[in-house]
C-alpha positions as CSV (number, residue, x, y, z in Angstrom):
1,M,50.5,-59.1,90.9
2,A,48.6,-61.9,92.6
3,F,45.2,-61.2,94.1
4,I,46.4,-62.5,97.5
5,E,49.9,-62.6,98.8
6,I,51.5,-62.9,102.3
7,R,54.7,-61.0,103.2
8,Y,56.7,-61.4,106.4
9,G,58.6,-58.7,108.3
10,K,60.5,-58.8,111.5
11,S,57.5,-58.0,113.8
12,R,54.5,-58.3,111.5
13,F,53.1,-60.2,108.6
14,V,51.0,-58.6,105.9
15,I,48.2,-60.1,103.9
16,L,47.9,-58.3,100.5
17,A,44.4,-58.9,99.4
18,W,43.0,-57.3,96.2
19,R,43.3,-53.5,96.9
20,Y,44.3,-53.8,100.6
21,A,47.3,-54.5,102.8
22,I,46.3,-55.9,106.3
23,K,49.0,-55.9,108.9
24,F,49.0,-58.3,111.8
25,P,51.6,-59.0,114.7
26,R,54.0,-61.8,113.8
27,V,54.5,-64.4,116.6
28,N,56.2,-67.1,114.6
29,N,59.5,-65.5,113.6
30,P,62.2,-68.1,114.1
31,N,64.9,-65.4,113.7
32,S,63.7,-63.5,116.8
33,A,65.2,-64.0,120.2
34,L,62.1,-62.7,121.8
35,P,59.6,-65.1,123.4
36,I,56.2,-65.4,121.7
37,C,54.6,-62.9,124.0
38,G,57.4,-60.4,123.3
39,R,57.0,-60.8,119.5
40,L,53.3,-60.3,119.9
41,R,53.8,-57.1,121.9
42,Q,56.3,-55.8,119.4
43,G,53.9,-56.3,116.5
44,L,51.1,-54.7,118.4
45,R,53.3,-51.7,119.2
46,C,54.3,-51.3,115.6
47,N,50.7,-51.3,114.5
48,L,49.8,-48.8,117.2
49,M,52.7,-46.5,116.3
50,E,51.7,-46.5,112.6
51,A,48.2,-45.6,113.6
52,K,49.5,-42.8,115.9
53,A,51.8,-41.4,113.2
54,W,49.0,-41.4,110.7
55,Q,46.7,-39.6,113.1
56,E,49.3,-37.0,113.9
57,N,49.5,-36.1,110.2
58,K,53.0,-34.7,110.7
59,Y,54.6,-36.4,107.7
60,A,53.5,-36.1,104.1
61,N,53.5,-39.3,102.1
62,L,52.6,-41.9,104.7
63,C,50.5,-44.6,103.3
64,P,46.9,-43.9,104.5
65,I,45.4,-46.1,107.1
66,V,41.8,-47.1,106.2
67,F,41.1,-48.8,109.5
68,A,43.2,-49.5,112.7
69,Q,41.9,-51.9,115.3
70,K,42.3,-49.9,118.6
71,H,44.5,-52.5,120.4
72,G,46.8,-53.0,117.4
73,L,45.6,-56.5,116.4
74,F,45.5,-55.4,112.8
75,L,45.4,-52.3,110.5
76,V,44.3,-51.9,106.9
77,M,46.0,-49.7,104.3
78,P,45.6,-49.4,100.5
79,R,47.8,-51.9,98.7
80,A,50.9,-50.2,97.1
81,R,53.3,-51.7,94.6
82,P,56.9,-52.1,95.8
83,M,59.2,-49.3,94.9
84,S,62.5,-50.0,93.1
85,N,65.8,-48.8,94.5
86,E,66.0,-46.4,91.6
87,E,62.5,-45.0,92.2
88,F,63.2,-44.6,95.9
89,D,66.6,-42.8,95.3
90,E,64.9,-40.4,92.9
91,W,62.1,-39.7,95.4
92,H,64.5,-39.4,98.3
93,D,66.4,-36.7,96.4
94,S,63.3,-34.7,95.4
95,D,61.4,-31.9,97.0
96,D,58.5,-34.4,97.6
97,W,60.5,-36.4,100.2
98,P,58.6,-36.4,103.6
99,Y,60.9,-34.4,105.8
100,V,60.2,-32.6,109.1
101,R,62.9,-30.4,110.5
102,D,64.3,-31.3,113.9
103,D,62.3,-34.5,114.1
104,D,63.0,-38.2,113.8
105,P,60.7,-39.8,111.2
106,P,58.6,-42.9,112.1
107,F,60.1,-44.8,109.2
108,E,63.5,-46.0,107.9
109,A,64.6,-44.3,104.7
110,K,64.9,-47.4,102.5
111,S,63.2,-48.7,99.4
112,A,61.8,-51.8,101.1
113,D,59.6,-49.6,103.3
114,A,58.3,-47.5,100.4
115,G,55.6,-48.1,97.7
116,I,53.5,-46.5,95.0
117,L,49.7,-46.3,95.4
118,P,47.5,-47.1,92.4
119,D,47.0,-43.3,91.9
120,G,50.7,-42.9,91.5
121,R,51.5,-41.3,94.9
122,Y,54.8,-42.3,96.5
123,V,54.3,-43.4,100.1
124,M,56.1,-44.9,103.0
125,I,54.3,-48.2,103.6
126,D,56.1,-49.2,106.8
127,Y,56.3,-46.5,109.4
128,G,56.0,-48.4,112.7
129,A,59.7,-48.3,113.5
130,D,59.0,-46.6,116.8
131,G,57.3,-49.8,118.0
132,F,60.7,-51.7,118.2
133,E,62.5,-51.9,121.5
């Protein structure tokens, strides 16, 4: 694992630096039909929705937020290692899976949005799905 990496998602980019993941809105996505201001708003909303989901503390196993800028410009989480499809499937079928009856989760149930923290906890690392229009 490199000390510093950059990863790109649909609405945000993440700087993985040492022990932290710092998420910023992405405005330069050539695959998006949205204008730059729309892409910025979408990334801001995703950051704000993750901060809200973390504060509500409704779902177990969300990756902790260390700091969230109040307007959604960035948020900081502990860095998690990517989860394999096999690890995700095993977790998804276990009693440890974050489930709340009669509620839509703030994350998509897929291995690309999950990770494992250095202490071994399985967490959802991308749970800003409610920020998409």
